[in-house]
N, C-alpha and C positions, 0 to 999 in steps of 0.2 A: 604567172598571173599574180599580181600583188595581193597581199592579205587585206581583208576588210579592216578599216580603221577601228580601233577599240571603241566599245560602247561607252556612253557617258552615264549609264544606269548606275545608281548608287549601290555601294557594296551590300547594303541591307536588302535591297530589292533583288539583286543578283543572288544573294544567299538564299532568300526565300524561294526563288525560282528553282534553284538546284535542290533545295530541300524537298520541293514538290516531286521531283524525279525519284528521290530516295523513298519518299512516302508512297508513291505509286508502286514502285518495285516491291516494297515490303507488304503493302496491303493486298496486292494481287496474289503474291506468293502465299501469304497467310490465308486468304480466302480460298484459294485452290487447295492447299494442303489440308485445311479443315474439312473439306468435303470429299477427299479421296476415298474414304471407306464407302460412302454412298455411291459414288460414281463406279467404283470397282464392283459393287454389288449389282448395280443396274445393268452392267455389261456382262455379268456372270463370269468374271475372271477369277481364277485361282490366284494364290499368292505368287506362284511361279510365273503364271501368265502375265500378271501385272508387272512383275519384275522385268520381264522381257519387253513389254510394251513401252515402259517408261524409259528404256534406253534411248528411245528416239529423242528425248529432250536434251541430254548432254551431247548427243551427236549434232543437233542443231546449234547448240552453244559453241561447240568446237568449230563448226563451219564459220560462224559469225566472228570468232576470235581470229581465225586464220585470215579472214578478209580484213578485219580491223587493223591488224598489224601492218598491212600493206597500204591502206587508203587513208587512215585517220590523220596522217601528217598533211595530206592534201586537202581533205574536206573540213578538218576541224571537228572537235567532239560534238558541238551543238547540232551539226548537220546529220549526225548519226543517232544522237540520243533521242531527238524528237520522233523520228520514224520508229525507233525501237520502242518508245513509250506508247505510241499510238497502236502499233502492231500488238503489243502485249495486252493492251486494254481490249482490243477487238478479238484476239484469237483465244484467250482463256475462256470466255463464256461459250465459244464454239466448241472448245475441247470438252467443257463440262456438259454440253448438250449432245455429245457424240452418240449416235445410234448404234454403233458397232465398233469393235476394236480396229477394224480396217479404216474407219474414219478417224479414230483417236490417234493413231500412229503419226500421220502427217500433221495433225493439229498439234501434237506434242513437239514434233520437230520444229514447227513454226514458233511454238512457245519458247523453245530453247534458243532459236535464232533471235527472237525478240529480246530475250534476256541478255544474250551476248551483246547485241547491238546497244543495249541500254546501260549495262553495268559498267563497262570500262569507260565509255564517254562521260557518264555522270560522275565518276570518280575523277576524271581529268578536269571536268568543269569545277568540281569541288576544290581541286588544287589551284585553279585559276582564282577562285574567290578567296581561298586561304591566303594567297600571295597579297591580295589587296588588303586583307586585314592585318598582315604582318605578324601573325601569331597562329598557333595551332588551333584549328577548328574542325579538323577532319573527323574526329570521333563524334562530334555533334551531328554531322550529316548521317552517319551510320546509326546514331541514336534514333533519328527519325525513321530510318528503315525498320528498326526494331519496333518502334511505336506502330508503324503501319502493319507490320507482320502480326503484332499482337491484336490490333484492331480488326484485321481481316480474319484472324482465327476466331475472335469472339463473335464476329458477324456470322461466320460459318456455323459456330456452335448454336447461336440463336436461331438461325434459319433451319438447322437440322432439328432443333427442338420443336419448331413450328411446322415442320413437314414441308418446307419450301424447297422446290427443286433447286439443285445446285446452280444450274445455269441462270435461273431467275435471280437468285441472291447475288451471284458474281456480276451479272449484267447491271443490276441496279447500283451496286457499289462502284463498278467501273464507269458508269455514266456520271456519277458524282465526281469521281476523280478526273474524268475527261474535262468537265467544266472547270475545275481548279487548274488543270494544265493549260487550258485555253486562256485563262486569266493571267497566268504567270509566265507563259512561254516567251513573251516579248522581252522579258528581263534577263533571259539566259545570256551568258557571255557569248559575244559573236566573234566572227572572224575565223580564218583558217588557223592552223597550228600556231600556238603562241611561241614567241621567241624563247630561247633557252632561259632557264631560271637564272635570275640575276641580271637579265638584260644584256647578255653577251652576244646578242645578234641572233638572226634566224638559224634554226638548227637544220642540218641535213635531213631531208625527208626520209631517207632510207638508212638512217644511222643504225649501225649494228648493235646488238645487245652487248653491253659492257659486262665485265665480271660482277660489278655491283648489281646490275639488273638480274643476272643469273642467280646471284646470292639471294636477292629479295624474292625472286620467284620460288626458290627452294624454301625459304622461310614461310611464304604464303601457302605453299603446298602443305607443309607440316602443320601450320595453324589451322588450315581448312580440314585436314584429316582429324585433328583433335576436336574441332567444333562439330563436324558432321557425325563423328562417333558418339559424342555426348548427346546430341539431339536424338540420334537413332536408338541408343541403348540405355540412356539414363532411366527412363520409366521402367523398361523391362528388367533392369538390374534390381530395382527396389522390389518388383514383383517376385523376382527369383529369391529374394531374401524373406519372402512370406508376406509382403505388403499386399493390400487390396489393389485392384486396378485403379481406383480413384487416388489412392496414395501414390501409386506409381506415376500417375499423371502429374501429381503435385511435385514430384522430383523434377520433371521437365519444366514445370512452371517456375520453380525456384531458380533453375538454371537460366531460363529466359528472362525473368525479371532482373536477375543480377546483371545480365548483359545490358539490358535497356537502361537500368539506373546508372551503371558504371560509365556507359558511353555519354551520359548527360554531363558528367564532370571530368571525364578522362583527359580532355585537352589541357586542363590546368595542371594535371599531374605530369603530362608529357613535357610541358614548358618548364615545370619546376625541376624535374629530375633529369631531363635530357632523353632523347629517343632511345639510345642504346641501353642505358640503365633501366629505362622504363620497360622495354621489351624483356630484358632479363628478369626484372622483378615480376612481371606478369607471368612469365613462363614458370617461375618458382611458385607463385600462388596457384597456378593451374596444377602443377605436379603435387603440391600439398593437398589440394582438394581431392584429386584422384586417389592419393594414398589414404586419406582419411576415409573415403568411401569404401575402398576395397579391402583395407586391412582390418577394419573393425567388424564388417559384416552386420552392421546395425542399420536398420531403416532410418531412424532419426538422424544418424550421422551421415547416411547416404544423402539425405536432403541437404544437410549443411555442406557436405563435401561437394556436391554438384553446384551449389550456390557459389562456392569458392572457385570452381572450375569456370563458371560464367564470369565471375569477377576477373579472373586471370585472362580469359580469352577475349574479353569484350573489346579492348582497344588495340590489340596486336595487329589485326588486319588493317584497320584504318591508319595506324602509324606506318605500316609497310607501304600502303598506297601513297601516303604523303611523301615518304622518302623516294619512292619510285618517280612520282611526278615532279620532283625537284632535282633530279640528277642533271649535272651540268652538261653532259655530252649526248643526251637523247631527248627528243621532244616529249613533252609530258604525256600527250595522248598515246603515242607509240609505246612509251615506257610502261604506262599503266596496262595497256593491252597485252604487252609481253609478259608482265607479271601475272595477269589473269590467265594467260595461256599456260604458264608454268603451274598455276594452281589447279587447272582443269582436271588432271588425273585424280584429284581427291574424290571426285564423284565415284570412282571405282575402287579406290584403295582403302579408305577408312572403314565405313560400316561393314562392307563384305569381309574384310580381313578380320575384324573383331568377331564377326559371326563364325567364321571358319575356325579361328583359334578357340572360341568358346565351345564349338562342337567337339573339338579334339581334347579340350581340358575342362575349363569352366569359364563362365562369364566374368567372374572376379579376376581370374588370371588374365583374361583377354583385355579387360579394361586397364589392367596394369601397364599395357603397352603404351598407353597415353602418357605415362610418366617418361617413357623413353623419347617420344616425340617432343615433349616439353623440354626435356634436357637438351636435345639437339637444338631447339630454338634458342635456349639460353646460351649455349656454346657458340653457335654460328652468329649470334647477334654481335659478338665481339669482333667480327670481321667487317661489320658495317662501317663504311666511311661516310659520315654525315657531311653533306655539302657545307660550304662556307656559309656564314650567316646571311650573306647577300642572296643566297639561293633559297633560304627557308624563312624569310621574314625575320621576326624577332626571336626565333628560337636559338638559344645559345649553342655554340659548337661543343661537341663532346670532347673530353680530354682522355 
């Protein structure tokens, strides 16, 4: 069946449409995360019980990723991203309104399924738009994800202060996002799987993962472990040093703001320094931030340290996604889905391992493991083979 002819939508409109997907993903996740304590309390779940219930979410994501790697080359990313976005907007308010854990488990599984259906295709669509621009813009898409996450979190905090039920707050926000999606959806890049980067003709639909895809998946896994651990443990680390709960929360805020701000200008750094050198530099900044936080044992320096961690982590994953989507031997959508599949175990490896090591020794020592993951990123980045300039727009080839 021939692919649909490419759309004549302007690059700016197409970019705005894909930005909307990233904004939805971030806002829904931020709004949900901000109300987890209230939902957990309403259902009467203990910490251990909640930990078991939420395993349904990554299970749903895994199912989506396994399906995506098989079908995205036939359907194209747009045909999967839109249903994923709609399902996410619908199911999260239902999960927040769960009357019992028995209802919440399948709702979270659907939430994970929707997340998986949306995340890989929206990154593949971002690659398509990036090619039209002829320069790096991937980090800017992820910046909008961070903006959405921050906005959703703030909406949750305000709703919690006003005593608004979580499902009401999330439903109102999702309704607004749904209207924006309806307005912009027609500008999303159309057609089945795009030709190989560089215009070398259609790609085989079942192209096997290359060594570069496996390498990028490993780098994505390491980056996700570092990010997830920082999100989960940064606030608790400051509290363990004697900070108040409010100051501990400020540690996470410093980390999150650093990510959002860095993503807003990170693309210019990627184009200036090249992708390999940029990833290495970012990993070095991350390791420096972790060392500053854990070696000094000072609350003020912990805030500065985790801000540096955010600065270093911010654009590594977007850069990896851009590299995956521009591989010359694998269709963009399938390549991105395979890298996301390789990243998936980070759900279980990062924060739990840090917690276990902290239990056996100390949280300061456990967080020091993030220096090791950052070092691996810096070393393995040297094995990246950046595609020819024709495959990555105007980005210069690494030497």
